[in-house]
C-alpha positions in Angstrom: 328.5 -98.9 271.9 330.5 -98.6 268.7 334.0 -99.8 268.1 335.1 -96.2 267.2 334.6 -95.1 270.8 337.8 -95.1 272.9 337.7 -95.1 276.7 338.8 -91.9 278.4 339.1 -90.6 281.9 340.9 -93.7 283.2 341.0 -93.9 287.0 341.6 -96.5 289.7 339.9 -96.8 293.1 341.0 -94.4 295.8 341.3 -97.5 298.0 344.1 -98.7 295.8 346.5 -96.1 297.2 349.9 -96.5 295.5 349.4 -100.2 294.7 349.9 -101.3 291.1 347.9 -104.6 291.4 344.5 -103.2 290.6 342.2 -102.3 287.8 341.3 -99.0 286.2 338.0 -97.9 285.0 337.4 -95.7 281.9 334.3 -94.1 280.6 333.1 -95.3 277.2 329.7 -94.0 275.9 327.2 -94.8 278.6 329.2 -97.8 279.9 332.6 -98.6 281.3 335.9 -100.0 280.2 338.1 -102.1 282.6 341.8 -102.8 282.3 344.6 -104.2 284.5 347.1 -101.7 285.7 349.9 -104.3 285.6 349.5 -104.7 281.8 347.6 -101.8 280.3 348.8 -102.7 276.8 346.9 -106.0 277.0 343.7 -104.1 276.3 340.4 -103.8 278.1 336.9 -105.1 278.2 333.7 -103.0 278.1 330.3 -103.2 279.7 327.0 -101.4 279.3 325.9 -99.0 281.9 323.3 -101.5 283.1 325.9 -104.3 283.4 328.3 -102.0 285.3 325.6 -100.9 287.7 324.6 -104.5 288.4 328.3 -105.4 289.1 328.8 -102.4 291.5 325.6 -103.4 293.3 326.8 -107.0 293.7 330.2 -105.8 295.1 328.5 -103.4 297.5 326.2 -106.1 298.7 329.0 -108.6 299.2 327.7 -111.1 296.7 331.2 -112.2 295.7 332.4 -113.1 299.3 
């Protein structure tokens, strides 16, 4: 991932409905960018595709409960 890449196609979970206390995910290269909807100007962090897939797998398998 290079610093010249900017996230695009920001979206939030469909489970968030009209709530504003959630995160948004953007596409960046082959990975993902994550930001807080309450303070979008605070920036975002990025992950590789492998890191993002591992995180999603952990969420789906309830490893954070």
